[in-house]
N, C-alpha and C positions, 0 to 999 in steps of 0.2 A: 504493499499500500504506499502511496506517495506520503511523505512526512512534511507538512508545511514549514517552511522555514521564514521568519519574518525578518526583512531587510531593515536596515538603518533608514530613518526618515531623513527626506531633504526639503526644507520649508519651501523653497521656491519651485521645486519640481512638483510637490503636492498641490500647491496653489495653482501651477500651470494645468495639471491634469483635470483639476476641479472645474476650471474655466473652460478648458477645451471641450470637455464631454457636452456642455450645453450649446456650444457654438459653432464647432467645426463639423460634427458629424451630419451633414445635410444629405444625406441621402445614401551562324550567325554573326557573329561579331565582325564588325566593319568599320565603323566611324571611330575617329580619334577623339579625344575628351575636347568638348566645346563645340563639336561639329553639329549641324541640324540633319536630320534624318528625313528622308523622302519616302513616299509610298507608291509602289508600282501598281498598275491597274490589275495584275494577275493577283496579286496579294489582296487588294480589295474585294475583288469578286469571291475570294475564297474566305474573307471575313463576312461577306453578304450571305454566303450559304451556311456559315456556322451561326450568324445571327438568326436564319431561319429555323435551325435547330433548336437554339436558345428560346426563340419564341414559342415553339411547340411545347417545349418541356415546361416552361413557366405556365402555359395554359393548363397543362395537366395538374401541376401542383395547386393552382389557385386559378379559377376560371374567371375572377373578376380582376386580376391584375393586368395592367397594360405594358408591364415591363419589356416582355419580349416584342411586342409590337413597335415600343418606342426605340429599342435597339436597332430593329431592322429599318425603321425610318431614319434614324440618324445616320446609319451607314449607307443607306441607298442614296442619300445626298452626295456622299463622296463618290459613289459610283457613276453618278451622272456627271460630275465635275471630272472624272478622270477619263470619260469616253464621250466628251462633247464634241461637236462637229470640228473637223479639223485636226483632231488627235487620232493616232494611229491606234485602232482596236486590235487587241491581241487575239490571234487566230486559236481555234481550238487545238491546233497541232502545235503551237508555240511552247517552247520550253518555259516552265514556270520560273518566274523571276522571284528572288528573294531581296527585298530592299536593304540598303545599307543599315547596318545594326540590328537586324531582325535575324534570330536564330532560325535556322532552316528546319531543325528537327521537329517532328510532330509527336506528341504524346500518346502512346496507347495503354490501356488498362491492363494491368497483370492481375489475374484472378487467383491470388494466393495471399498467404499472410506475409505482411512486411517483415515480420519477426523471425521469418526464416533466412532473412538477408541483413538485418539489423538487429543490434543489441541496444535497448533502451538503457540511457544513463541517468538523466534527470530531466526536469521540467524548468523551463526558464521564461520569465514574464516579460512579454512586450505588451500589446493590448490585452491579449491573453496569454495562457500558458501554451508553450510549444515544446514538444518533445525532443530532446537532444539525444542522438542515438549515434552509433558507430557502425560501420559496416563489418560483416562477419569475415569477408575475403581478405587476402593479404593487401597490404598498402591502401586499404580503405581509410577515408578520413571521416570527420564527423558530419553530420547532415542534420537538417531541422524538419520534423515530421507533423503535419498538422491532420487532423481527420475530421470527416464531414459525415453527417447522416446520408444514407443511400438515396433518398429522394432528392437530395441536392447535388449529388455526384456528378451526374451526367452535365447538368448545368455549369458546376465548378470545371469539370473537364474541358468543356467547350470554351470557356472564357480564358483557361490558363492557355490552351492552344491558339486563341486569338491574340492574346498579348504576349508576344514573344520577344520584345525588344531588350536590349542589352542593359538598359536602365531599369530593368525590373529584376527582381530576384530570380535567379535560374531555378527552373523545376527540373528535377533529374528523372523521376519516375512516378507513376501513380498505381496503387493497389486497390483491389476491391475484395473485401473479406468480411464475411459475417455481418452483412447489412451495413458495412462502413466503408468510406473510401479514405485512403490514405494517400496524401501528396508529400512526396519527399522533395525538399528544398536543399540548396546549398546552405551551410551554416554560415550566418553572419552574426557576431557575437554583440555589436555595438549599434545602438540606434541614435538617432538626435536626441533622444530623451536624456542619454546619459552625456552627450556633448552638452546640453543645457545644464546639468546637473553638475558637471565638473567644474573645477575653480577657475578654469582658464576661460577667457573671452576670445571669440575668434577675432582675427584681424579682419579688415576689409577685404583683402585679398582671399583670405579663407572662406569669408561669407560669400563671396564670388564664386569661389569653386563649389560650394555647396548648392547654391541657388541655381547656377547654370546647369549642374547635371540635373537637378529635380525638374527644372523646365523642360530639358530635353526629354525626359520621359513622359511629362504631361503634353507636351507638344505633339509627340508620336500619338498618344491616345486621341487628342483632338483631331488629327489628321485620319483617323478611323473610325472618328463618329462617336468616340467615347469620353468618359470623364471618370477620374479616380472616385470622387464624390465623398471620401472620408479621410483625406489626407491628414497626417499629423506627426508630431515628432517621433512617436513610437513606432510608426511604420516606414520611416525613412532610414535606411541602414547605412552605415558607413563601414566599408572593408578596410583591412589593414593596409592595403594598397593606395587608399584615398578614393576609390570608387565609390560613388553614391549608386545605391539602387533603391527602388520602391518596392514595398511589399503590399500584400493585401489586392493584388492585381485580380483574384479571382472574384472580387466584389465590385469590379468596375461596373458602370451603367451607361446608359445613352446619355450623350452630351446634351445639356441644356444651352439654351442660346438666350441671354449671354451666359457663360459658364463661371457664374460667381462663387460657386462651392469652391472649385480648386483655386481660384484667384485669392479669394479671402484666406484660404487655408495657407498659402503660401505666405501671405502677409503675417499670419499669426506665427508660422514657424520661424520667420525672420525675425520678427519682434522678439521670441523667445531666446534665439540665438543671440540677440545684440544685447539684450537685458537680463536674461535669465528667468523672466516670468511674464505672465499677460497681465494686464491691467484689471484692477476689479471690476470696472464697469464694462469689460469686454470691447472696448475701443483700441484701434490698432494706433499706436503710437509710442514714441520714446519719452521717458519719464526724466532720464538722466542725461542733460545736455553735454555734460563734462567729457563723456567718452564718445559720444556721436554728435557732432555739430549739426545745426539745423540746416546748414547749406551743403552737407555731405550728399554724395551720390546715394549712399545707403539709405539715408534718411528720406531722399526723394523717392526711391524705388518703394520704401514701405509706404509712403503716402500714396503711390500710384495703385497698390493693392487695395486701396479703399474705393477706386473709383473705375479701375480697368475692367473691361468685359470679357477678355480672353486671355490665356496664358499665353498665346502667341504675341499678344500686346505687350505683356510684361517681358517678353524675352527681348524686345526692341529697346528697352530702357538703356540708357547710356552706362549705367553700373555694369550691365551684363556684356558690354563691349570691352571691358578692361582685361588685361591678360590674367591667365591663372594656369595652374597645373594641379593635377590630382594630388601630386607628391606634396601640395602645400598642407594637405590634410593628415598626413601619416603620423606625425608626432601628437596631433590633436586626438586622432583615433587612439593612440596608445594611451594617452593620459586618462581619456573618458574610460577605457577598458579596465584599468586596475585602481581608480580613485572614487568610483561610484559603486556602492553596495547593490546588489539586485535580489529581486524577490525570486525564490526558486523552490522547487520541491524535488526531493532525492528519493530514487527508488531503493528501499533496502532490501 
């Protein structure tokens, strides 16, 4: 049985989580860091077919829901854009194209117990507890395993196969066993929640490195008619290499116009990174002008998140045009990994 272990508290982090809970939750490899991704027509058509399956699945789960219909509608707009007059329409015999930054491998379900392949170690708290396990075969590394009810499994699998960009956490395989689906992800130990809780404040260059990578992932979602919908520090992960990846892509939803959910979420994340907490009244802004002056590009970007209508608009801000490297985040990740206590449960 899992034995609960109580972590140390962090005043700013607890305050942040309390405020975010009521305000944020609204609903391959190719590119180098900082580059923008594109979406090929073949990939869009594949996504449209996936959306059709998602629509059917949601109707079976809940006849009253419009989610599947909305997803199909959102992606359909992108199909029209990709095949408008004057553009070359791909033939049926044309080889399937994989856009830059999109992983080519599609997931299939293995109908067996994941515990034949992995050994459970402990559960680590992000938004929810995630099982950290290790492969039983030689030279296997750690993985993170999430489980879902069977009635959600097909929809989850479809969305995981739809969102395959490098700026989202990599899914390695999926199992179905005893009425439960298990998704095996790469294990990334640190989230921005730990970066906020650690003693160091990011420099402006580090802030740009984080925000630019987040927006690359969100702009990819926008290009295929989706939005994240529940972005928060706890599901933005930071690798030891300095790469930022977004988690919870299995819960992405049809993009709204304007996409204020993801835009405002970026604002809250930037504010937490810049001052370690969100304001009590829920407004986006900086209360300590000594660290971030009012005329700085960072404060200007933060202000823009209160009025921008799309993540693409945010990506054009002059703050994001500044140079950055993912290596700028390596030491910040290491500090966050050992300086902040975590909630965990150990399997005895």
